[in-house]
C-alpha positions as protocol buffer text, in pm:
chain_id: "A"
residue {
  index: 1
  type: UNK
  ca { x: 2890 y: -1852 z: -1649 }
}
residue {
  index: 2
  type: UNK
  ca { x: 3205 y: -1790 z: -1532 }
}
residue {
  index: 3
  type: UNK
  ca { x: 3256 y: -1585 z: -1196 }
}
residue {
  index: 4
  type: UNK
  ca { x: 3584 y: -1422 z: -1387 }
}
residue {
  index: 5
  type: UNK
  ca { x: 3487 y: -1350 z: -1721 }
}
residue {
  index: 6
  type: UNK
  ca { x: 3161 y: -1202 z: -1833 }
}
residue {
  index: 7
  type: UNK
  ca { x: 3044 y: -1416 z: -2112 }
}
residue {
  index: 8
  type: UNK
  ca { x: 2768 y: -1274 z: -2307 }
}
residue {
  index: 9
  type: UNK
  ca { x: 2554 y: -1550 z: -2474 }
}
residue {
  index: 10
  type: UNK
  ca { x: 2426 y: -1391 z: -2757 }
}
residue {
  index: 11
  type: UNK
  ca { x: 2728 y: -1266 z: -2901 }
}
residue {
  index: 12
  type: UNK
  ca { x: 2995 y: -1454 z: -3074 }
}
residue {
  index: 13
  type: UNK
  ca { x: 3344 y: -1528 z: -2968 }
}
residue {
  index: 14
  type: UNK
  ca { x: 3551 y: -1300 z: -3182 }
}
residue {
  index: 15
  type: UNK
  ca { x: 3802 y: -1531 z: -3421 }
}
residue {
  index: 16
  type: UNK
  ca { x: 4182 y: -1465 z: -3370 }
}
residue {
  index: 17
  type: UNK
  ca { x: 4181 y: -1178 z: -3610 }
}
residue {
  index: 18
  type: UNK
  ca { x: 3913 y: -993 z: -3477 }
}
residue {
  index: 19
  type: UNK
  ca { x: 4038 y: -1037 z: -3091 }
}
residue {
  index: 20
  type: UNK
  ca { x: 4376 y: -905 z: -3256 }
}
residue {
  index: 21
  type: UNK
  ca { x: 4202 y: -614 z: -3389 }
}
residue {
  index: 22
  type: UNK
  ca { x: 4050 y: -520 z: -3098 }
}
residue {
  index: 23
  type: UNK
  ca { x: 4366 y: -541 z: -2868 }
}
residue {
  index: 24
  type: UNK
  ca { x: 4483 y: -216 z: -2944 }
}
residue {
  index: 25
  type: UNK
  ca { x: 4342 y: 87 z: -2745 }
}
residue {
  index: 26
  type: UNK
  ca { x: 4440 y: 316 z: -3086 }
}
residue {
  index: 27
  type: UNK
  ca { x: 4224 y: 102 z: -3283 }
}
residue {
  index: 28
  type: UNK
  ca { x: 3947 y: 91 z: -3048 }
}
residue {
  index: 29
  type: UNK
  ca { x: 3941 y: 503 z: -3009 }
}
residue {
  index: 30
  type: UNK
  ca { x: 3954 y: 488 z: -3402 }
}
residue {
  index: 31
  type: UNK
  ca { x: 3616 y: 273 z: -3403 }
}
residue {
  index: 32
  type: UNK
  ca { x: 3463 y: 526 z: -3163 }
}
residue {
  index: 33
  type: UNK
  ca { x: 3580 y: 844 z: -3360 }
}
residue {
  index: 34
  type: UNK
  ca { x: 3419 y: 694 z: -3670 }
}
residue {
  index: 35
  type: UNK
  ca { x: 3103 y: 574 z: -3505 }
}
residue {
  index: 36
  type: UNK
  ca { x: 2888 y: 868 z: -3596 }
}
residue {
  index: 37
  type: UNK
  ca { x: 3037 y: 1065 z: -3880 }
}
residue {
  index: 38
  type: UNK
  ca { x: 3312 y: 874 z: -4118 }
}
residue {
  index: 39
  type: UNK
  ca { x: 3648 y: 988 z: -4135 }
}
residue {
  index: 40
  type: UNK
  ca { x: 3963 y: 964 z: -4379 }
}
residue {
  index: 41
  type: UNK
  ca { x: 4273 y: 850 z: -4286 }
}
residue {
  index: 42
  type: UNK
  ca { x: 4441 y: 1178 z: -4260 }
}
residue {
  index: 43
  type: UNK
  ca { x: 4146 y: 1319 z: -4024 }
}
residue {
  index: 44
  type: UNK
  ca { x: 4224 y: 1022 z: -3784 }
}
residue {
  index: 45
  type: UNK
  ca { x: 4579 y: 1036 z: -3787 }
}
residue {
  index: 46
  type: UNK
  ca { x: 4581 y: 1412 z: -3698 }
}
residue {
  index: 47
  type: UNK
  ca { x: 4314 y: 1344 z: -3391 }
}
residue {
  index: 48
  type: UNK
  ca { x: 4497 y: 1096 z: -3273 }
}
residue {
  index: 49
  type: UNK
  ca { x: 4863 y: 1236 z: -3300 }
}
residue {
  index: 50
  type: UNK
  ca { x: 4976 y: 971 z: -3541 }
}
residue {
  index: 51
  type: UNK
  ca { x: 5160 y: 980 z: -3870 }
}
residue {
  index: 52
  type: UNK
  ca { x: 4928 y: 910 z: -4149 }
}
residue {
  index: 53
  type: UNK
  ca { x: 5143 y: 530 z: -4243 }
}
residue {
  index: 54
  type: UNK
  ca { x: 5064 y: 458 z: -3866 }
}
residue {
  index: 55
  type: UNK
  ca { x: 4700 y: 552 z: -3879 }
}
residue {
  index: 56
  type: UNK
  ca { x: 4676 y: 364 z: -4207 }
}
residue {
  index: 57
  type: UNK
  ca { x: 4830 y: 62 z: -4082 }
}
residue {
  index: 58
  type: UNK
  ca { x: 4531 y: 48 z: -3797 }
}
residue {
  index: 59
  type: UNK
  ca { x: 4235 y: 157 z: -4030 }
}
residue {
  index: 60
  type: UNK
  ca { x: 4350 y: -131 z: -4266 }
}
residue {
  index: 61
  type: UNK
  ca { x: 4353 y: -367 z: -3958 }
}
residue {
  index: 62
  type: UNK
  ca { x: 3998 y: -229 z: -3883 }
}
residue {
  index: 63
  type: UNK
  ca { x: 3880 y: -266 z: -4268 }
}
residue {
  index: 64
  type: UNK
  ca { x: 4004 y: -617 z: -4309 }
}
residue {
  index: 65
  type: UNK
  ca { x: 3841 y: -758 z: -4007 }
}
residue {
  index: 66
  type: UNK
  ca { x: 3492 y: -587 z: -4070 }
}
residue {
  index: 67
  type: UNK
  ca { x: 3470 y: -302 z: -3801 }
}
residue {
  index: 68
  type: UNK
  ca { x: 3559 y: -57 z: -4059 }
}
residue {
  index: 69
  type: UNK
  ca { x: 3397 y: 4 z: -4376 }
}
residue {
  index: 70
  type: UNK
  ca { x: 3520 y: 238 z: -4683 }
}
residue {
  index: 71
  type: UNK
  ca { x: 3265 y: 481 z: -4779 }
}
residue {
  index: 72
  type: UNK
  ca { x: 3254 y: 637 z: -5140 }
}
residue {
  index: 73
  type: UNK
  ca { x: 3601 y: 819 z: -5196 }
}
residue {
  index: 74
  type: UNK
  ca { x: 3597 y: 1188 z: -5255 }
}
residue {
  index: 75
  type: UNK
  ca { x: 3858 y: 1419 z: -5372 }
}
residue {
  index: 76
  type: UNK
  ca { x: 4023 y: 1633 z: -5150 }
}
residue {
  index: 77
  type: UNK
  ca { x: 4254 y: 1944 z: -5156 }
}
residue {
  index: 78
  type: UNK
  ca { x: 4471 y: 1921 z: -5487 }
}
residue {
  index: 79
  type: UNK
  ca { x: 4271 y: 1674 z: -5668 }
}
residue {
  index: 80
  type: UNK
  ca { x: 4396 y: 1364 z: -5437 }
}
residue {
  index: 81
  type: UNK
  ca { x: 4143 y: 1072 z: -5350 }
}
residue {
  index: 82
  type: UNK
  ca { x: 4044 y: 1049 z: -4989 }
}
residue {
  index: 83
  type: UNK
  ca { x: 3869 y: 769 z: -4842 }
}
residue {
  index: 84
  type: UNK
  ca { x: 3632 y: 821 z: -4532 }
}
residue {
  index: 85
  type: UNK
  ca { x: 3539 y: 517 z: -4320 }
}
residue {
  index: 86
  type: UNK
  ca { x: 3268 y: 444 z: -4091 }
}
residue {
  index: 87
  type: UNK
  ca { x: 3270 y: 177 z: -3771 }
}
residue {
  index: 88
  type: UNK
  ca { x: 3038 y: -93 z: -3877 }
}
residue {
  index: 89
  type: UNK
  ca { x: 2898 y: -138 z: -3502 }
}
residue {
  index: 90
  type: UNK
  ca { x: 3020 y: -510 z: -3548 }
}
residue {
  index: 91
  type: UNK
  ca { x: 3254 y: -520 z: -3218 }
}
residue {
  index: 92
  type: UNK
  ca { x: 2938 y: -500 z: -2999 }
}
residue {
  index: 93
  type: UNK
  ca { x: 2832 y: -806 z: -3130 }
}
residue {
  index: 94
  type: UNK
  ca { x: 3133 y: -1007 z: -2997 }
}
residue {
  index: 95
  type: UNK
  ca { x: 3210 y: -1132 z: -2707 }
}
residue {
  index: 96
  type: UNK
  ca { x: 3585 y: -1030 z: -2661 }
}
residue {
  index: 97
  type: UNK
  ca { x: 3721 y: -1052 z: -2304 }
}
residue {
  index: 98
  type: UNK
  ca { x: 4101 y: -1057 z: -2421 }
}
residue {
  index: 99
  type: UNK
  ca { x: 4072 y: -683 z: -2533 }
}
residue {
  index: 100
  type: UNK
  ca { x: 4006 y: -564 z: -2170 }
}
residue {
  index: 101
  type: UNK
  ca { x: 4373 y: -403 z: -2184 }
}
residue {
  index: 102
  type: UNK
  ca { x: 4284 y: -223 z: -2474 }
}
residue {
  index: 103
  type: UNK
  ca { x: 3977 y: -82 z: -2381 }
}
residue {
  index: 104
  type: UNK
  ca { x: 4097 y: 56 z: -2037 }
}
residue {
  index: 105
  type: UNK
  ca { x: 4387 y: 189 z: -2226 }
}
residue {
  index: 106
  type: UNK
  ca { x: 4174 y: 356 z: -2456 }
}
residue {
  index: 107
  type: UNK
  ca { x: 3963 y: 511 z: -2183 }
}
residue {
  index: 108
  type: UNK
  ca { x: 4259 y: 649 z: -2019 }
}
residue {
  index: 109
  type: UNK
  ca { x: 4405 y: 806 z: -2326 }
}
residue {
  index: 110
  type: UNK
  ca { x: 4085 y: 1015 z: -2300 }
}
residue {
  index: 111
  type: UNK
  ca { x: 4086 y: 1110 z: -1915 }
}
residue {
  index: 112
  type: UNK
  ca { x: 4326 y: 1431 z: -1981 }
}
residue {
  index: 113
  type: UNK
  ca { x: 4035 y: 1597 z: -2209 }
}
residue {
  index: 114
  type: UNK
  ca { x: 3769 y: 1460 z: -1964 }
}
residue {
  index: 115
  type: UNK
  ca { x: 3924 y: 1559 z: -1624 }
}
residue {
  index: 116
  type: UNK
  ca { x: 4081 y: 1883 z: -1787 }
}
residue {
  index: 117
  type: UNK
  ca { x: 4379 y: 2062 z: -1568 }
}
residue {
  index: 118
  type: UNK
  ca { x: 4146 y: 2288 z: -1386 }
}
residue {
  index: 119
  type: UNK
  ca { x: 4183 y: 2612 z: -1602 }
}
residue {
  index: 120
  type: UNK
  ca { x: 3945 y: 2798 z: -1810 }
}
residue {
  index: 121
  type: UNK
  ca { x: 4157 y: 2678 z: -2087 }
}
residue {
  index: 122
  type: UNK
  ca { x: 4112 y: 2328 z: -2012 }
}
residue {
  index: 123
  type: UNK
  ca { x: 3835 y: 2272 z: -1763 }
}
residue {
  index: 124
  type: UNK
  ca { x: 3665 y: 1925 z: -1696 }
}
residue {
  index: 125
  type: UNK
  ca { x: 3401 y: 1790 z: -1892 }
}
residue {
  index: 126
  type: UNK
  ca { x: 3053 y: 1920 z: -1704 }
}
residue {
  index: 127
  type: UNK
  ca { x: 2895 y: 1624 z: -1839 }
}
residue {
  index: 128
  type: UNK
  ca { x: 3152 y: 1358 z: -1719 }
}
residue {
  index: 129
  type: UNK
  ca { x: 2973 y: 1147 z: -1432 }
}
residue {
  index: 130
  type: UNK
  ca { x: 3145 y: 889 z: -1250 }
}
residue {
  index: 131
  type: UNK
  ca { x: 3055 y: 610 z: -992 }
}
residue {
  index: 132
  type: UNK
  ca { x: 3227 y: 352 z: -774 }
}
residue {
  index: 133
  type: UNK
  ca { x: 3042 y: 108 z: -567 }
}
residue {
  index: 134
  type: UNK
  ca { x: 3186 y: -166 z: -345 }
}
residue {
  index: 135
  type: UNK
  ca { x: 2973 y: -510 z: -383 }
}
residue {
  index: 136
  type: UNK
  ca { x: 2965 y: -848 z: -191 }
}
residue {
  index: 137
  type: UNK
  ca { x: 2791 y: -1076 z: -448 }
}
residue {
  index: 138
  type: UNK
  ca { x: 2750 y: -1463 z: -475 }
}
residue {
  index: 139
  type: UNK
  ca { x: 2788 y: -1614 z: -806 }
}
residue {
  index: 140
  type: UNK
  ca { x: 2462 y: -1617 z: -873 }
}
residue {
  index: 141
  type: UNK
  ca { x: 2373 y: -1222 z: -769 }
}
residue {
  index: 142
  type: UNK
  ca { x: 2704 y: -1150 z: -966 }
}
residue {
  index: 143
  type: UNK
  ca { x: 2547 y: -1338 z: -1275 }
}
residue {
  index: 144
  type: UNK
  ca { x: 2255 y: -1145 z: -1255 }
}
residue {
  index: 145
  type: UNK
  ca { x: 2391 y: -806 z: -1222 }
}
residue {
  index: 146
  type: UNK
  ca { x: 2608 y: -903 z: -1560 }
}
residue {
  index: 147
  type: UNK
  ca { x: 2277 y: -994 z: -1713 }
}
residue {
  index: 148
  type: UNK
  ca { x: 2117 y: -708 z: -1645 }
}
residue {
  index: 149
  type: UNK
  ca { x: 2391 y: -458 z: -1706 }
}
residue {
  index: 150
  type: UNK
  ca { x: 2423 y: -683 z: -2054 }
}
residue {
  index: 151
  type: UNK
  ca { x: 2048 y: -601 z: -2094 }
}
residue {
  index: 152
  type: UNK
  ca { x: 2043 y: -244 z: -2008 }
}
residue {
  index: 153
  type: UNK
  ca { x: 2375 y: -156 z: -2253 }
}
residue {
  index: 154
  type: UNK
  ca { x: 2194 y: -369 z: -2547 }
}
residue {
  index: 155
  type: UNK
  ca { x: 1875 y: -176 z: -2540 }
}
residue {
  index: 156
  type: UNK
  ca { x: 2066 y: 159 z: -2513 }
}
residue {
  index: 157
  type: UNK
  ca { x: 2317 y: 14 z: -2852 }
}
residue {
  index: 158
  type: UNK
  ca { x: 2016 y: -68 z: -3012 }
}
residue {
  index: 159
  type: UNK
  ca { x: 1846 y: 307 z: -3000 }
}
residue {
  index: 160
  type: UNK
  ca { x: 1919 y: 491 z: -3317 }
}
residue {
  index: 161
  type: UNK
  ca { x: 2104 y: 792 z: -3255 }
}
residue {
  index: 162
  type: UNK
  ca { x: 1960 y: 1125 z: -3241 }
}
residue {
  index: 163
  type: UNK
  ca { x: 2047 y: 1394 z: -3466 }
}
residue {
  index: 164
  type: UNK
  ca { x: 2215 y: 1671 z: -3314 }
}
residue {
  index: 165
  type: UNK
  ca { x: 2248 y: 1491 z: -2986 }
}
residue {
  index: 166
  type: UNK
  ca { x: 2575 y: 1472 z: -2790 }
}
residue {
  index: 167
  type: UNK
  ca { x: 2808 y: 1181 z: -2867 }
}
residue {
  index: 168
  type: UNK
  ca { x: 2867 y: 962 z: -2529 }
}
residue {
  index: 169
  type: UNK
  ca { x: 3044 y: 684 z: -2458 }
}
residue {
  index: 170
  type: UNK
  ca { x: 3032 y: 473 z: -2170 }
}
residue {
  index: 171
  type: UNK
  ca { x: 3268 y: 275 z: -1962 }
}
residue {
  index: 172
  type: UNK
  ca { x: 3189 y: -5 z: -1736 }
}
residue {
  index: 173
  type: UNK
  ca { x: 3457 y: -241 z: -1546 }
}
residue {
  index: 174
  type: UNK
  ca { x: 3315 y: -491 z: -1314 }
}
residue {
  index: 175
  type: UNK
  ca { x: 3608 y: -629 z: -1137 }
}
residue {
  index: 176
  type: UNK
  ca { x: 3731 y: -832 z: -811 }
}
residue {
  index: 177
  type: UNK
  ca { x: 3828 y: -526 z: -551 }
}
residue {
  index: 178
  type: UNK
  ca { x: 4169 y: -605 z: -477 }
}
residue {
  index: 179
  type: UNK
  ca { x: 4147 y: -330 z: -167 }
}
residue {
  index: 180
  type: UNK
  ca { x: 3904 y: -569 z: 5 }
}
residue {
  index: 181
  type: UNK
  ca { x: 3953 y: -910 z: 121 }
}
């Protein structure tokens, strides 16, 4: 295990096409949005404030790499055919460290909603939990921490979702502390 890259031995390395698909904060957000409930391209575009063509480009990239799957089409208003897409969960099976920038960007894009602006109209999310911990670990200690975090995340990722439960996301970043020598 490298001290600079959190390698996950039971996951395979992403192909170049998969890595490129995951290198977009927008595509990572689309995957998260479609995890529990299939969404149409129009709904994705509206939620993310994108035009339909841009959203479709991202959706097609995710479908072509197996991260999204089309569900049976439905008829929308005025009889137009509408295809909902569902996330396959494939991204969790990959060891893909090249998408770190996109993961951080996807998280930071959601911060305005999570943090609110302190007003009654836009309050902070009461369920937001953050923690920061400064550590000093040798190579073996870091490897143990990474292994234990990975095991815990895998355990919860394998649990089936509960109907009616609150959808949650978890962002974990283990990094060298640039503020300490």
